[in-house]
C-alpha positions, 0 to 999 in steps of 0.5 A: 488579449488571452483569456485569463481562466481560473486555475485549479491545483490538485495535490496528489495523482492517486485515484481521487486526484486523477479522476478530479483532474480528468473531469476538470479538463473538460472545464474552461479552466487551467489545471495543475497537478502536483505529485512527489512521483512522476507516476500513478500507482495502482495500489490494489496490485502492489502486493503482487509486486511485493510478492514477485508476481508482476513487475512495478511497470505493469501497475504504474504509469507516468502521470504525463502519459495518463493525462496526455492530450489534455491541453489545459492540464500541466503536471508538476513534479514536486513536494508540497510543504504547505499552503497560504490559504489567505493568499491562495497559493501552494508552497513548494521548496522552490516556488509558489503556485497560485490557485483559484480552486484547490483539491488536496488528495495527498493520500495516507501513509503507514501508522505505527501507533506512536512507535516509529522505530518499528518502521525499519523492522516492519515495512508497510505497503503503500508505494512501489518502493515499499513493494520492492523492499518487501520482495527483497526481504521475503526472497532474501530470507530463503537465500540466507537460510539456504546459505547458512544451512550449506555452511553447516549452521543450524537451519533457521526458522523461516517465519514470516509474520504479517501484522494487521489482517485487513485486505492487505495483510490478508493478500500478503499472507495468502500470497506468501503461503503460495510462494513458500508451499508451491513456487519455491518448493523444488528450488532449494537443496538444503532447506525445504521452503514448505516448512516456512511459517506464515503468521497473520496477526490481528489485534481485533476479534476477527480479520477483515473487520470491514466485511460481514462476519460470515466473510471473515470466518470464510476468509480464515478457513481459506487462509488455513487451506493455504497453510497460514496461521491466523491469530485473532485478538493478538495485539502486538506490543513490540517489534524488534529485530527478528522477533514480534512480541504479543504481551510476553510471547515472542514470535521469531521472524525472519521477515515482519510486514506491517499492514496494521494501520494508516494515518493521513498525510501530514498536509492535512495539518497544514490546512489549519482545519480540524482533524480526527485522530488519524489526521483526516481532515473534517470537511463539509458535506460538499467536501470543502474546507470549513471556512474556505469554499474554494478548498476541497479535500478528498480521498484518504485525507478526508473524514467523510461519513455515510448516511448511517454515520459510518466513516467512509473507508480509505479505498479507491472507489471512495476517492474516485467518486469524490474526485468526480464530485469535486469537479462537478462542484467546481463546475457548479461554482463557475456557473454560480449554481448550488453545490450538492453534497457528496454521497458515496454509492457503495458497489461492493468490496472484494478482497483476494486471499490467494489462488482461487480464494477471495471474498466479495461483499455486494450489499446483502450478496456475500460470495467466497472462493473461486467466484469471488476470486474471478470477480476480483481479478476482472474488476482490478484488471478493468481499472488498470490504466492502459490496455497494454497493462491489462493485457500483460497482467492478464497473460502473467496471471493466467501463466502463473495460475497454470505453472505456479511460477513467478517471474519478477524474483529479483533481489536488489539492494543490500543482502541483509535482514534486520535480526538475522544472525549468520556466521560464515567465511568470506570469499578469500578466507577472512572471517566475518561474524555478525551478531545481534545485540538484544539490549540495543536492538542493533546489528554489529559486524566484526571484519578483518582488514580485507573483507566486509559483509554488505 
């Protein structure tokens, strides 16, 4: 008779979920990992996909491939809808998956602070799909400006506005400046990409607020050298097609990008435990759910504080350490041993700003500029999954550094931007006019019977 092993179910194949699954694979249990996607995404490099530096396949890998060779792990593609903690089952649309131990590492998504209507106008950056949409909008803005100018229309303002100046916002701003001022400067006839305006908005008193003040000031200086306009204490009050509002000031924007905040996955509410304002689950010191020692919550979905009472940031190192810690606690439970509390070991923080520009914080050691950028480069390449991915990314970065070229400049999908106003002739002589209704916030199209703008 086959031995019946305990089953651990892991929700989410991000940094925390994968670390937990890999560690659990060494135990005498069955492991099921469930994710909505069939791939793990190396999120710290998503901005490189969004800015045409690398292709999605170079920072994403199939979950089954990552966990190949581990006989006690099964991978399930599906979206979790809820839990029955009493019966110990995970609910999917078509089936229920039983568990003895549950690890919920469902991550976080964009937060628009109660204004979901802003999301179509200002995409965030959490998934490969987000990155491709941002890439489409950024490259398309230059193409539409060139076409409109060639057609004899007024030269439109090429403003790129990034809302939020944490690491993601800073990375996007610096790289967009490089694209406009270096990569594209000789490729257009009627427009000068170097005249593009990159505006980085931060609602708080300084950018990179999780870093030391001296590093924030250094980041501002480095962004200025790259041609980025940084505005601190600039709280966004409205986002509409083609514009961002700060109180009564309107900033025209061909492209608006959102990097201002995140909220935890709604699965946190399905657990029935107390949550904080951002939707993170208030877990016990061993990362378990209050009242359910067999359930653990980790990563961006968990509200965990350090020894000083500060909430741990939603970054990959925190999630990875929590994933390994939970696997050790499950191993302790299997042997009827006490489970230790989780303690995060902060090995430092790195944020890239642009070409040879970055900041690094290793406890009391603060580094800026080229040395910090090299540190950031090699740390991120080291943690990329798969030797092939590391080698390709390293070669592409070296080539881009020498030549200023970006090879993944593909525009896919619609050739339309929110708020863009453009009038031009269709291919067979039919006139098509597009106009923006400022009252309703919609874009309408007038078309003849034969031709339509898509």
